[in-house]
N, C-alpha and C positions, 0 to 999 in steps of 0.2 A: 803116421809118418815118423821118420827118424828125427827130423828137426823142423822147426818153424822159423822162417825168416820174416821179420817185420821191421817197421821203422820205429823211431823213438817214441812215437805216440802210443805204442803198445807196451812200453817198458814200465811195468808195474809189478809189485811184489805178488799181487793176486794172480796175475797171468803167469808169472814165472813159477809160482808154486803149483798152479794147476798143471802146467806142462811137466814139471818135475815129478809130480805124483804119477803121471802116466808114462814116464820114462822117455819123454821127448825133449831133445836138446833145443834150447832157445837161442836163436841167432838174432838177438835184438840188442842194439847199442843202448847203453844207459844214458839217461838224461844227466845233465851236469849237477842238478840238485841231488840225485841219487848217488853220484860219484862222491860229492862232497860229504854226504851223510855217511857213506861207508868209510871214508878217510877219517872223519871225526870219531867214529866208533872203533877204529883200528881194524876194520875188516879188510879182507883182500878184495880187489876189484874183480868183476866178472870178466872172463876172457871172451873175446869176440872172434869167431871164425871169419876172418875178413874175406877169404875166398868164397865162402858160402854166401856171405852178405852181398858180395859183388854180383853173384849170379842172380840174386833177387831183382837186380836192375833189368835184366833181360825180360823177366815176367812183367814188370811194371811198364816197360816200353811197349810190349805186346798189347797189354790192356789199353794203353794210351792210343795206339794205332787202331785198335778195334772200336774204340769209342768215337772215332771220326765218322763212323757210319751212324747216321742219325737214328735209324731203326733200332740199332743195338743200344745206343746211349739212352733212349727214352722208352724202349721196350713197348712198341705199339702192339705187337702180337699178343693175342690173348692165349693162344695155345702154346704149350711148351715145345712141341715138335716144330712149329713154325719158327719159333725163336731159335731153336737149335739149327734149323736150316739156314737162317740168316747168319748165325755165327760161323757155320761151315762155309758159306759163300764168302763172307768177309775174310776168313782165313785163307781161302783159295786165292782171293784177290791179292792178299799180302804176299803169298808165296810165288805166284806166277809173275814172270818178268813183264 
């Protein structure tokens, strides 16, 4: 992927360096303790692509709606193709009026 969008829970030096080594841009806001540490050390703050971070919300809301189907949230199906079929049906139900 070109970039990874995540919430503040994934903001760590280890994750950022892992992405940087692979040439992937991190769209992860920094936690306040990381911001304060950077300011104390005189480093520049990380820039956050706010437009890309806002698009992350669309994916989060889609997962939230899919989780309303109990079969998807608890994964009762033992076979991957059955689970994939349930995901497809749930997506169809979201898109059909």
